[in-house]
N, C-alpha and C positions, 0 to 999 in steps of 0.2 A: 157827471163825467162818465165817459164810455172807455172801458179798458178792452183793447183788442190784443189777443194773444195768438201769434201764428208765425207763418213762414215769411222769409225774405229771400227772393231769388233775383238774380240778374238774368234776364232773357237775352240770349245771343241768337239773333234772327238772321238767317241767310236765305235769300231767294235765288232760285236756279230754275232753268227751263224744264229740267226733268231730274228725277232722282238718279244718282249715280249707281252703277252696278258695283258689285264687290270688287275692290281693288282699283276702281276707276277714279280718275281725277277729272273734275269738271270745273269750268269757269262760272262762278256765280254772277248774278246781275246786281245784287246789293247785299249789304250787311249793316246791321245796326245793333246796338245794345239798348235794351228797353227795361226799365224798372218793372219788376213783377213779384210773384209770390202772393198767394191768396191772402195771407194775413196783412201784408203791407198794402196790397191793392185795396182791401176793405178799409184800412186805416185812412188811406188817401181819400177814398170816396167820402167817408164820414167827415173828415177834416174840411174838405172843400165845401161841405154843406153847413159849416159852422159849428160842428161838434167839438166839444172839449175832449181831445183824444189822447189817451196814454197808451203807448204801444210797448208790448213785451216781446222781444225777439233776440236773435243772435245772428251776427255776421262774422266773417273771417277777418283776421288782421291783415287785410290786403286792400288793393286799390278799389275793388268793387265794394268792399265793406265801407270804406271811408266815403266813397261817393254816395252810397245809399243812405248813410246816416245824415250827410249834408242835405240830401234830397228830402228826407223826412222832416228835417228841421225847417226847410223852406216851405213845406206844406203845413207848418204850424202844428206838427205832431210832437208831443212830449216824448223824448227819446232817452230819458235817464235810465230806462230799463232795456235799452237796445245796446248790447255790449259786444265788443269783439272777442273772439276766442283764438288762441294761438295754434291749436291743434287741428283746425279745420278751415277750409276755404269757404268763402261766401257761397251760398247755394246758387246753382245755375240751372237754367233750362236752355239747352241747345235745340233750336227750332229750325228745321229746314222746310221751306215752302216751295212746292213744285206741283205742276199739273193740277192746280186747283185743290190741293190737299196739303197736309203737313205731317212730318214725323217729329217727335219730341223726345229728347233724352234728358232726364232730370238727374242732377247730382245734388242730394240734399245738403251736403257739406255742414256748415255751422248750424243749420236747422236741427240737426241731430243732437246738438248740445243743449237743447231745450229739455232740461231734466226736472224732476220733482223738486230738487233743491232750488233751481231757478225760480220756480213758481212760489215756493215757500218764502224766498227772499223778497218777493213782491206782494206778500200777503196784505200789507197795509194799503197798497195801491188798489188791489182788488176790492178790499172791504169798504173803501170809500167811494166805489163806483156805483152807478145806478144800473148799468148794464155791462155784462161781459160777453164779448163776441168771440167765438171760437170756430176753427175749421179743423180738418183732419190731415194737415200737411206737416205736423210736428209729432213727436212720439206720444203714444197714447197715455203713458203714465203721467206726463205733464198735463195733458188735457183733463185727465181724471182728477188730478190734484186741484186744478183750477175750478172744476165743477164743485168739488168738495168744499173748497174755501168759500166760493160764491154762495153756495147753498147755506152754509153755516151763518153767513153774514147777511142773508136776505137779499142778495143781489140777483137781479133777473139774468137768466142765462139764455143766450141765443146761439144755437149751434148750426153752422152750415156744414152738412155732412159730405164734404167734397175735399179731395177726391174720395170716391165712395168706398167705405168699408162698413160692414154691419155695425149698427150702434149697439154697444153692450147693454144687456138688459138692465144692469144696475144703474145706468145713467138716466133712463127715461123719466122716472118720477122727479128727478131734480131739474130737468130741462123745462124751460118755459115756452120756447119757440124753436122749431126745427125747420130749416129752409132748404129742402132738396129741390133739384130740378125734377121734371116729370119722370125721367128715366130712373133717377135715384129713388124717387117716391115709390115707384113700382117695386123696386128691390126691397125697400124698407117694409112695405106691406106684405111681402112674401116671407119675411123673416119670422121664424117661429116664436120669437119673443115679442112681436108686435101685437099690441092689444088695441081693439077698436077705440078705446078711450083716448089713445094717443093721437087719433086723427085730428082732434081740435088743437093740438100743439103744432100741427104742420101747416106751413105756408109754402105752397109749391109754385116755383117759377115755371112758366110754360112758354118760354120764348116769345115769339111775336104775338101770341094770344094774351099774354099778361101774366097774372098770378092768381091762384085760387086758394081758398081757405075754407074751413068749416066753422060755422057758428050756430050753436043750438041744433046741431045735427044736420044743418043745411049747407050744401056746398055753395060758395059764392065766388064769382069770378070778377076780378078787376082787370078790365080790358086795357091792352096797351095801345097807345096812339100810333098812327102810321107815320113812319119816318123813312128817310133814305139810308139804307144800311151800307156802311163802309166796312166795318170790322166788328164782329160780335164778341171778340176776346174781351173778357173782363166785365161783361154785362151782369153776370151773376154776382160778382164781387161788388159792383156798383150798387146793385139791389140791396145786398146785405148791409153795406155801410149806410145807405140812405134809410133803410128800415130801422137800424139801430138809432139813428139820429131822430127819426120821427117818434119812436117810442120814448126816447130820452127826453124829448121836449114836451111830452104829454099828449101827443096826438092819439086819437082812438086807433084801434088796430086797423080798421078799414081805411082811415085817412093816412096812416103810416104806410100801408101797403100801396095805396094810390100814389103817394110821393115816391116810394121806392121803384114802382113800375115806370113812372115818368123819368126818373133819373137814369134807370137802365136803358130806356128807350133813347134818351139823349146820348148815352155813352157809345152806342153803336154807330153814331154818325161821324166818328173820327177813328184814326188808326191807333192801335195799341191798347193794352189793358187799362192804362191810366190816362191815355191821351184824350179820350172823350168824356172823362168823368166831369160832370158839371159843377160849377160853383153855385152857391145858394141863390144869387140874384138871377142867374141864367135859368135855374130850375123854376123859380117863382114866375118868371115871365112865361116860361113854357106851360106851366100849369094854368096860367091866366089866358092862354091862347094867343100870346103875343109873338111866339116864335113858331 
């Protein structure tokens, strides 16, 4: 079983011809609500590839929260540890798209209710897992407690350091895999607490180039296949979910990365963070060259 601990956001996406000036009202061309949040995205990615997924997160006691739990259930994700809180709204990301760019305003909302106590209450779930997958969109004390429990129970820990914050020095020895993108990797390597020995824990996503990792001191690159790109949103989350499934099912690290790169490549061929995330059969056909 894979336990994913992280954020849940409803993305509110507005498209407009240009960004408004201060105090100005413009007519937009489209609006839609899209399920998002790095934790939930990665859970959906893993579940669609056949993973046995337990998700730990928080939503508000509002319509967005109810819709999101229903959505996770439909994706065959175990939601017994996804609970509504009364004092916060469900997390949101208000995204305005214009002029080939975007601006994003995030309100963490119920994600801030991810406390040490929440993680302690889920200790049995974490201890029974083979892998715990974490990101940095929930409070650090909760992440630290999850790392502590997983380490004590011998559970492998996969950390996606996004959105980027420096990784505390005390975490490194407990982490099994760290999955930054190439920009985050540069920042990590510049950190005074980074030791060259940590390099072999890193699996770096490099966009259209694929993903790289170090093995026995040698850098290796898993190249990404060429696809028609529609929307790159959620590609990194797809990668992390797929990587967790590959490792959980006993694939070698190189094969798990190959699977994750292929899944991320497929994900960019459709709109939305979760819209293009492939199911297991689709990914298998793609890996066999049938798509």
